[in-house]
PDB file with SEQRES, HELIX, SHEET and CRYST1 records, atoms N, CA, C and O in Angstrom:
SEQRES   1 A   62  GLY PRO ASP THR ASN TYR VAL PRO VAL GLN GLN VAL ASN          
SEQRES   2 A   62  SER LEU ASN MET GLY TRP CYS ILE ASN CYS HIS VAL GLN          
SEQRES   3 A   62  GLY TYR LYS PRO ALA GLU GLY ALA ARG LEU ALA GLY GLN          
SEQRES   4 A   62  GLN VAL THR PRO GLU LEU GLU ALA MET PRO ALA LYS LYS          
SEQRES   5 A   62  ALA ARG TYR ASP CYS ALA VAL CYS HIS TYR                      
HELIX    1 AA1 MET A   17  GLN A   26  1                                  10    
HELIX    2 AA2 PRO A   30  LEU A   36  1                                   7    
HELIX    3 AA3 PRO A   43  ALA A   47  1                                   5    
HELIX    4 AA4 CYS A   57  VAL A   59  5                                   3    
CRYST1    1.000    1.000    1.000  90.00  90.00  90.00 P 1           1          
ATOM      1  N   GLY A   1       0.812  -1.179   0.000  1.00  0.00           N  
ATOM      2  CA  GLY A   1       0.000   0.000   0.000  1.00  0.00           C  
ATOM      3  C   GLY A   1       0.864   1.255   0.000  1.00  0.00           C  
ATOM      4  O   GLY A   1       2.092   1.172  -0.028  1.00  0.00           O  
ATOM      5  N   PRO A   2       0.233   2.383   0.031  1.00  0.00           N  
ATOM      6  CA  PRO A   2       0.970   3.648   0.020  1.00  0.00           C  
ATOM      7  C   PRO A   2       1.762   3.854   1.313  1.00  0.00           C  
ATOM      8  O   PRO A   2       1.321   3.468   2.396  1.00  0.00           O  
ATOM      9  N   ASP A   3       2.904   4.451   1.180  1.00  0.00           N  
ATOM     10  CA  ASP A   3       3.759   4.740   2.335  1.00  0.00           C  
ATOM     11  C   ASP A   3       3.531   6.189   2.743  1.00  0.00           C  
ATOM     12  O   ASP A   3       3.989   7.107   2.063  1.00  0.00           O  
ATOM     13  N   THR A   4       2.836   6.394   3.835  1.00  0.00           N  
ATOM     14  CA  THR A   4       2.524   7.759   4.278  1.00  0.00           C  
ATOM     15  C   THR A   4       3.706   8.432   4.952  1.00  0.00           C  
ATOM     16  O   THR A   4       3.681   9.643   5.174  1.00  0.00           O  
ATOM     17  N   ASN A   5       4.742   7.669   5.282  1.00  0.00           N  
ATOM     18  CA  ASN A   5       5.935   8.239   5.919  1.00  0.00           C  
ATOM     19  C   ASN A   5       7.035   8.547   4.914  1.00  0.00           C  
ATOM     20  O   ASN A   5       8.150   8.891   5.308  1.00  0.00           O  
ATOM     21  N   TYR A   6       6.747   8.431   3.638  1.00  0.00           N  
ATOM     22  CA  TYR A   6       7.737   8.634   2.584  1.00  0.00           C  
ATOM     23  C   TYR A   6       8.269  10.060   2.619  1.00  0.00           C  
ATOM     24  O   TYR A   6       7.501  11.022   2.628  1.00  0.00           O  
ATOM     25  N   VAL A   7       9.575  10.182   2.637  1.00  0.00           N  
ATOM     26  CA  VAL A   7      10.222  11.492   2.574  1.00  0.00           C  
ATOM     27  C   VAL A   7      10.900  11.590   1.214  1.00  0.00           C  
ATOM     28  O   VAL A   7      11.810  10.811   0.927  1.00  0.00           O  
ATOM     29  N   PRO A   8      10.478  12.531   0.369  1.00  0.00           N  
ATOM     30  CA  PRO A   8      11.105  12.643  -0.951  1.00  0.00           C  
ATOM     31  C   PRO A   8      12.598  12.944  -0.828  1.00  0.00           C  
ATOM     32  O   PRO A   8      13.026  13.639   0.094  1.00  0.00           O  
ATOM     33  N   VAL A   9      13.368  12.427  -1.746  1.00  0.00           N  
ATOM     34  CA  VAL A   9      14.804  12.679  -1.771  1.00  0.00           C  
ATOM     35  C   VAL A   9      15.133  13.499  -3.006  1.00  0.00           C  
ATOM     36  O   VAL A   9      14.386  13.513  -3.984  1.00  0.00           O  
ATOM     37  N   GLN A  10      16.252  14.170  -2.938  1.00  0.00           N  
ATOM     38  CA  GLN A  10      16.697  14.938  -4.095  1.00  0.00           C  
ATOM     39  C   GLN A  10      18.206  14.859  -4.187  1.00  0.00           C  
ATOM     40  O   GLN A  10      18.894  14.683  -3.182  1.00  0.00           O  
ATOM     41  N   GLN A  11      18.702  14.987  -5.371  1.00  0.00           N  
ATOM     42  CA  GLN A  11      20.141  14.967  -5.601  1.00  0.00           C  
ATOM     43  C   GLN A  11      20.678  16.359  -5.313  1.00  0.00           C  
ATOM     44  O   GLN A  11      20.212  17.335  -5.901  1.00  0.00           O  
ATOM     45  N   VAL A  12      21.660  16.463  -4.409  1.00  0.00           N  
ATOM     46  CA  VAL A  12      22.198  17.774  -4.038  1.00  0.00           C  
ATOM     47  C   VAL A  12      23.589  18.029  -4.599  1.00  0.00           C  
ATOM     48  O   VAL A  12      24.096  19.147  -4.507  1.00  0.00           O  
ATOM     49  N   ASN A  13      24.207  17.015  -5.176  1.00  0.00           N  
ATOM     50  CA  ASN A  13      25.516  17.169  -5.810  1.00  0.00           C  
ATOM     51  C   ASN A  13      25.478  16.525  -7.185  1.00  0.00           C  
ATOM     52  O   ASN A  13      24.591  15.730  -7.494  1.00  0.00           O  
ATOM     53  N   SER A  14      26.454  16.883  -7.999  1.00  0.00           N  
ATOM     54  CA  SER A  14      26.467  16.396  -9.377  1.00  0.00           C  
ATOM     55  C   SER A  14      26.734  14.898  -9.483  1.00  0.00           C  
ATOM     56  O   SER A  14      26.291  14.261 -10.439  1.00  0.00           O  
ATOM     57  N   LEU A  15      27.438  14.338  -8.533  1.00  0.00           N  
ATOM     58  CA  LEU A  15      27.821  12.926  -8.530  1.00  0.00           C  
ATOM     59  C   LEU A  15      28.645  12.540  -9.757  1.00  0.00           C  
ATOM     60  O   LEU A  15      28.658  11.378 -10.163  1.00  0.00           O  
ATOM     61  N   ASN A  16      29.328  13.518 -10.341  1.00  0.00           N  
ATOM     62  CA  ASN A  16      30.233  13.187 -11.442  1.00  0.00           C  
ATOM     63  C   ASN A  16      31.567  12.729 -10.865  1.00  0.00           C  
ATOM     64  O   ASN A  16      31.774  12.793  -9.654  1.00  0.00           O  
ATOM     65  N   MET A  17      32.453  12.277 -11.705  1.00  0.00           N  
ATOM     66  CA  MET A  17      33.716  11.710 -11.243  1.00  0.00           C  
ATOM     67  C   MET A  17      34.546  12.722 -10.457  1.00  0.00           C  
ATOM     68  O   MET A  17      35.169  12.361  -9.459  1.00  0.00           O  
ATOM     69  N   GLY A  18      34.566  13.966 -10.886  1.00  0.00           N  
ATOM     70  CA  GLY A  18      35.331  14.998 -10.182  1.00  0.00           C  
ATOM     71  C   GLY A  18      34.836  15.218  -8.768  1.00  0.00           C  
ATOM     72  O   GLY A  18      35.638  15.418  -7.856  1.00  0.00           O  
ATOM     73  N   TRP A  19      33.528  15.185  -8.571  1.00  0.00           N  
ATOM     74  CA  TRP A  19      32.955  15.371  -7.238  1.00  0.00           C  
ATOM     75  C   TRP A  19      33.406  14.236  -6.325  1.00  0.00           C  
ATOM     76  O   TRP A  19      33.772  14.472  -5.173  1.00  0.00           O  
ATOM     77  N   CYS A  20      33.381  13.023  -6.828  1.00  0.00           N  
ATOM     78  CA  CYS A  20      33.808  11.860  -6.034  1.00  0.00           C  
ATOM     79  C   CYS A  20      35.293  11.939  -5.689  1.00  0.00           C  
ATOM     80  O   CYS A  20      35.686  11.705  -4.546  1.00  0.00           O  
ATOM     81  N   ILE A  21      36.109  12.267  -6.680  1.00  0.00           N  
ATOM     82  CA  ILE A  21      37.559  12.309  -6.475  1.00  0.00           C  
ATOM     83  C   ILE A  21      37.933  13.364  -5.443  1.00  0.00           C  
ATOM     84  O   ILE A  21      38.847  13.146  -4.647  1.00  0.00           O  
ATOM     85  N   ASN A  22      37.247  14.504  -5.441  1.00  0.00           N  
ATOM     86  CA  ASN A  22      37.542  15.545  -4.446  1.00  0.00           C  
ATOM     87  C   ASN A  22      37.438  14.999  -3.033  1.00  0.00           C  
ATOM     88  O   ASN A  22      38.289  15.297  -2.194  1.00  0.00           O  
ATOM     89  N   CYS A  23      36.430  14.219  -2.758  1.00  0.00           N  
ATOM     90  CA  CYS A  23      36.257  13.660  -1.416  1.00  0.00           C  
ATOM     91  C   CYS A  23      37.359  12.649  -1.108  1.00  0.00           C  
ATOM     92  O   CYS A  23      37.861  12.597   0.014  1.00  0.00           O  
ATOM     93  N   HIS A  24      37.731  11.852  -2.096  1.00  0.00           N  
ATOM     94  CA  HIS A  24      38.788  10.864  -1.887  1.00  0.00           C  
ATOM     95  C   HIS A  24      40.133  11.539  -1.638  1.00  0.00           C  
ATOM     96  O   HIS A  24      40.936  11.042  -0.848  1.00  0.00           O  
ATOM     97  N   VAL A  25      40.386  12.658  -2.298  1.00  0.00           N  
ATOM     98  CA  VAL A  25      41.670  13.353  -2.170  1.00  0.00           C  
ATOM     99  C   VAL A  25      41.700  14.236  -0.924  1.00  0.00           C  
ATOM    100  O   VAL A  25      42.661  14.193  -0.157  1.00  0.00           O  
ATOM    101  N   GLN A  26      40.652  15.036  -0.720  1.00  0.00           N  
ATOM    102  CA  GLN A  26      40.623  15.997   0.381  1.00  0.00           C  
ATOM    103  C   GLN A  26      40.159  15.378   1.691  1.00  0.00           C  
ATOM    104  O   GLN A  26      40.452  15.907   2.763  1.00  0.00           O  
ATOM    105  N   GLY A  27      39.454  14.288   1.619  1.00  0.00           N  
ATOM    106  CA  GLY A  27      38.934  13.654   2.822  1.00  0.00           C  
ATOM    107  C   GLY A  27      37.599  14.251   3.235  1.00  0.00           C  
ATOM    108  O   GLY A  27      37.125  15.221   2.644  1.00  0.00           O  
ATOM    109  N   TYR A  28      37.015  13.668   4.240  1.00  0.00           N  
ATOM    110  CA  TYR A  28      35.735  14.142   4.750  1.00  0.00           C  
ATOM    111  C   TYR A  28      35.720  13.975   6.261  1.00  0.00           C  
ATOM    112  O   TYR A  28      36.381  13.092   6.806  1.00  0.00           O  
ATOM    113  N   LYS A  29      34.968  14.823   6.922  1.00  0.00           N  
ATOM    114  CA  LYS A  29      34.818  14.731   8.370  1.00  0.00           C  
ATOM    115  C   LYS A  29      33.639  13.806   8.666  1.00  0.00           C  
ATOM    116  O   LYS A  29      32.533  14.059   8.189  1.00  0.00           O  
ATOM    117  N   PRO A  30      33.846  12.745   9.437  1.00  0.00           N  
ATOM    118  CA  PRO A  30      32.755  11.832   9.760  1.00  0.00           C  
ATOM    119  C   PRO A  30      31.544  12.541  10.378  1.00  0.00           C  
ATOM    120  O   PRO A  30      30.405  12.154  10.117  1.00  0.00           O  
ATOM    121  N   ALA A  31      31.779  13.568  11.190  1.00  0.00           N  
ATOM    122  CA  ALA A  31      30.666  14.286  11.814  1.00  0.00           C  
ATOM    123  C   ALA A  31      29.805  14.976  10.758  1.00  0.00           C  
ATOM    124  O   ALA A  31      28.581  15.014  10.883  1.00  0.00           O  
ATOM    125  N   GLU A  32      30.434  15.517   9.727  1.00  0.00           N  
ATOM    126  CA  GLU A  32      29.677  16.185   8.662  1.00  0.00           C  
ATOM    127  C   GLU A  32      28.782  15.181   7.933  1.00  0.00           C  
ATOM    128  O   GLU A  32      27.624  15.468   7.633  1.00  0.00           O  
ATOM    129  N   GLY A  33      29.335  14.003   7.654  1.00  0.00           N  
ATOM    130  CA  GLY A  33      28.544  12.961   7.007  1.00  0.00           C  
ATOM    131  C   GLY A  33      27.369  12.525   7.864  1.00  0.00           C  
ATOM    132  O   GLY A  33      26.267  12.328   7.352  1.00  0.00           O  
ATOM    133  N   ALA A  34      27.589  12.374   9.153  1.00  0.00           N  
ATOM    134  CA  ALA A  34      26.514  11.982  10.064  1.00  0.00           C  
ATOM    135  C   ALA A  34      25.436  13.056  10.121  1.00  0.00           C  
ATOM    136  O   ALA A  34      24.244  12.749  10.106  1.00  0.00           O  
ATOM    137  N   ARG A  35      25.856  14.312  10.188  1.00  0.00           N  
ATOM    138  CA  ARG A  35      24.909  15.424  10.229  1.00  0.00           C  
ATOM    139  C   ARG A  35      24.034  15.430   8.975  1.00  0.00           C  
ATOM    140  O   ARG A  35      22.816  15.582   9.059  1.00  0.00           O  
ATOM    141  N   LEU A  36      24.666  15.264   7.817  1.00  0.00           N  
ATOM    142  CA  LEU A  36      23.928  15.258   6.553  1.00  0.00           C  
ATOM    143  C   LEU A  36      22.975  14.073   6.458  1.00  0.00           C  
ATOM    144  O   LEU A  36      21.940  14.156   5.797  1.00  0.00           O  
ATOM    145  N   ALA A  37      23.324  12.971   7.117  1.00  0.00           N  
ATOM    146  CA  ALA A  37      22.477  11.779   7.107  1.00  0.00           C  
ATOM    147  C   ALA A  37      21.385  11.845   8.172  1.00  0.00           C  
ATOM    148  O   ALA A  37      20.585  10.917   8.294  1.00  0.00           O  
ATOM    149  N   GLY A  38      21.344  12.929   8.940  1.00  0.00           N  
ATOM    150  CA  GLY A  38      20.320  13.083   9.964  1.00  0.00           C  
ATOM    151  C   GLY A  38      20.606  12.310  11.234  1.00  0.00           C  
ATOM    152  O   GLY A  38      19.705  12.091  12.044  1.00  0.00           O  
ATOM    153  N   GLN A  39      21.843  11.897  11.419  1.00  0.00           N  
ATOM    154  CA  GLN A  39      22.217  11.142  12.611  1.00  0.00           C  
ATOM    155  C   GLN A  39      22.706  12.084  13.705  1.00  0.00           C  
ATOM    156  O   GLN A  39      23.104  13.218  13.438  1.00  0.00           O  
ATOM    157  N   GLN A  40      22.668  11.594  14.929  1.00  0.00           N  
ATOM    158  CA  GLN A  40      23.151  12.375  16.057  1.00  0.00           C  
ATOM    159  C   GLN A  40      24.678  12.428  16.021  1.00  0.00           C  
ATOM    160  O   GLN A  40      25.343  11.413  15.810  1.00  0.00           O  
ATOM    161  N   VAL A  41      25.213  13.616  16.228  1.00  0.00           N  
ATOM    162  CA  VAL A  41      26.668  13.800  16.220  1.00  0.00           C  
ATOM    163  C   VAL A  41      27.155  13.868  17.659  1.00  0.00           C  
ATOM    164  O   VAL A  41      26.789  14.776  18.405  1.00  0.00           O  
ATOM    165  N   THR A  42      27.974  12.911  18.042  1.00  0.00           N  
ATOM    166  CA  THR A  42      28.513  12.849  19.397  1.00  0.00           C  
ATOM    167  C   THR A  42      29.820  13.638  19.470  1.00  0.00           C  
ATOM    168  O   THR A  42      30.434  13.896  18.434  1.00  0.00           O  
ATOM    169  N   PRO A  43      30.256  14.024  20.664  1.00  0.00           N  
ATOM    170  CA  PRO A  43      31.545  14.711  20.797  1.00  0.00           C  
ATOM    171  C   PRO A  43      32.705  13.871  20.248  1.00  0.00           C  
ATOM    172  O   PRO A  43      33.650  14.412  19.675  1.00  0.00           O  
ATOM    173  N   GLU A  44      32.626  12.549  20.426  1.00  0.00           N  
ATOM    174  CA  GLU A  44      33.678  11.673  19.906  1.00  0.00           C  
ATOM    175  C   GLU A  44      33.731  11.730  18.378  1.00  0.00           C  
ATOM    176  O   GLU A  44      34.810  11.776  17.786  1.00  0.00           O  
ATOM    177  N   LEU A  45      32.566  11.727  17.758  1.00  0.00           N  
ATOM    178  CA  LEU A  45      32.501  11.802  16.298  1.00  0.00           C  
ATOM    179  C   LEU A  45      32.997  13.160  15.812  1.00  0.00           C  
ATOM    180  O   LEU A  45      33.687  13.245  14.797  1.00  0.00           O  
ATOM    181  N   GLU A  46      32.650  14.205  16.527  1.00  0.00           N  
ATOM    182  CA  GLU A  46      33.082  15.559  16.171  1.00  0.00           C  
ATOM    183  C   GLU A  46      34.603  15.685  16.241  1.00  0.00           C  
ATOM    184  O   GLU A  46      35.200  16.435  15.468  1.00  0.00           O  
ATOM    185  N   ALA A  47      35.228  14.961  17.158  1.00  0.00           N  
ATOM    186  CA  ALA A  47      36.677  15.057  17.351  1.00  0.00           C  
ATOM    187  C   ALA A  47      37.474  14.232  16.343  1.00  0.00           C  
ATOM    188  O   ALA A  47      38.692  14.383  16.251  1.00  0.00           O  
ATOM    189  N   MET A  48      36.811  13.371  15.596  1.00  0.00           N  
ATOM    190  CA  MET A  48      37.530  12.516  14.643  1.00  0.00           C  
ATOM    191  C   MET A  48      38.129  13.347  13.511  1.00  0.00           C  
ATOM    192  O   MET A  48      37.480  14.263  13.006  1.00  0.00           O  
ATOM    193  N   PRO A  49      39.352  13.038  13.113  1.00  0.00           N  
ATOM    194  CA  PRO A  49      39.981  13.776  12.009  1.00  0.00           C  
ATOM    195  C   PRO A  49      39.350  13.392  10.669  1.00  0.00           C  
ATOM    196  O   PRO A  49      38.616  12.409  10.568  1.00  0.00           O  
ATOM    197  N   ALA A  50      39.649  14.181   9.660  1.00  0.00           N  
ATOM    198  CA  ALA A  50      39.149  13.885   8.314  1.00  0.00           C  
ATOM    199  C   ALA A  50      39.691  12.539   7.850  1.00  0.00           C  
ATOM    200  O   ALA A  50      40.841  12.189   8.118  1.00  0.00           O  
ATOM    201  N   LYS A  51      38.853  11.800   7.156  1.00  0.00           N  
ATOM    202  CA  LYS A  51      39.250  10.500   6.622  1.00  0.00           C  
ATOM    203  C   LYS A  51      39.421  10.632   5.116  1.00  0.00           C  
ATOM    204  O   LYS A  51      38.707  11.393   4.463  1.00  0.00           O  
ATOM    205  N   LYS A  52      40.359   9.895   4.581  1.00  0.00           N  
ATOM    206  CA  LYS A  52      40.551   9.849   3.139  1.00  0.00           C  
ATOM    207  C   LYS A  52      40.266   8.435   2.661  1.00  0.00           C  
ATOM    208  O   LYS A  52      40.550   7.460   3.356  1.00  0.00           O  
ATOM    209  N   ALA A  53      39.709   8.339   1.482  1.00  0.00           N  
ATOM    210  CA  ALA A  53      39.405   7.031   0.911  1.00  0.00           C  
ATOM    211  C   ALA A  53      40.503   6.621  -0.057  1.00  0.00           C  
ATOM    212  O   ALA A  53      41.321   7.442  -0.472  1.00  0.00           O  
ATOM    213  N   ARG A  54      40.510   5.355  -0.409  1.00  0.00           N  
ATOM    214  CA  ARG A  54      41.474   4.895  -1.411  1.00  0.00           C  
ATOM    215  C   ARG A  54      41.293   5.700  -2.685  1.00  0.00           C  
ATOM    216  O   ARG A  54      40.189   6.132  -3.017  1.00  0.00           O  
ATOM    217  N   TYR A  55      42.376   5.888  -3.376  1.00  0.00           N  
ATOM    218  CA  TYR A  55      42.365   6.729  -4.572  1.00  0.00           C  
ATOM    219  C   TYR A  55      42.936   5.966  -5.762  1.00  0.00           C  
ATOM    220  O   TYR A  55      44.005   6.296  -6.277  1.00  0.00           O  
ATOM    221  N   ASP A  56      42.211   4.950  -6.183  1.00  0.00           N  
ATOM    222  CA  ASP A  56      42.600   4.234  -7.390  1.00  0.00           C  
ATOM    223  C   ASP A  56      41.321   3.860  -8.143  1.00  0.00           C  
ATOM    224  O   ASP A  56      40.238   3.802  -7.559  1.00  0.00           O  
ATOM    225  N   CYS A  57      41.459   3.612  -9.417  1.00  0.00           N  
ATOM    226  CA  CYS A  57      40.300   3.400 -10.290  1.00  0.00           C  
ATOM    227  C   CYS A  57      39.397   2.262  -9.818  1.00  0.00           C  
ATOM    228  O   CYS A  57      38.176   2.338  -9.956  1.00  0.00           O  
ATOM    229  N   ALA A  58      40.000   1.202  -9.259  1.00  0.00           N  
ATOM    230  CA  ALA A  58      39.235   0.020  -8.881  1.00  0.00           C  
ATOM    231  C   ALA A  58      38.290   0.263  -7.710  1.00  0.00           C  
ATOM    232  O   ALA A  58      37.426  -0.571  -7.440  1.00  0.00           O  
ATOM    233  N   VAL A  59      38.432   1.378  -7.014  1.00  0.00           N  
ATOM    234  CA  VAL A  59      37.515   1.686  -5.913  1.00  0.00           C  
ATOM    235  C   VAL A  59      36.091   1.810  -6.454  1.00  0.00           C  
ATOM    236  O   VAL A  59      35.151   1.287  -5.855  1.00  0.00           O  
ATOM    237  N   CYS A  60      35.931   2.491  -7.571  1.00  0.00           N  
ATOM    238  CA  CYS A  60      34.600   2.704  -8.155  1.00  0.00           C  
ATOM    239  C   CYS A  60      34.360   1.872  -9.408  1.00  0.00           C  
ATOM    240  O   CYS A  60      33.254   1.385  -9.640  1.00  0.00           O  
ATOM    241  N   HIS A  61      35.399   1.718 -10.206  1.00  0.00           N  
ATOM    242  CA  HIS A  61      35.267   1.035 -11.491  1.00  0.00           C  
ATOM    243  C   HIS A  61      35.749  -0.403 -11.359  1.00  0.00           C  
ATOM    244  O   HIS A  61      36.901  -0.718 -11.659  1.00  0.00           O  
ATOM    245  N   TYR A  62      34.860  -1.258 -10.911  1.00  0.00           N  
ATOM    246  CA  TYR A  62      35.223  -2.658 -10.725  1.00  0.00           C  
ATOM    247  C   TYR A  62      34.435  -3.554 -11.647  1.00  0.00           C  
ATOM    248  O   TYR A  62      34.614  -4.772 -11.626  1.00  0.00           O  
TER     249      TYR A  62                                                      
END                                                                             
């Protein structure tokens, strides 16, 4: 049946290869990701340093 709790989603970034690579190269703050996902941000999460992801083609193109 219909889902009355449905929350529409929208694309907020281009999701092109350059956008992805920027995050892999510059890193991301886990607290920022949690905040954007609507999760509670704890002091421990806020204190975590930026994380970087692997930066090779096989990460995405497998």
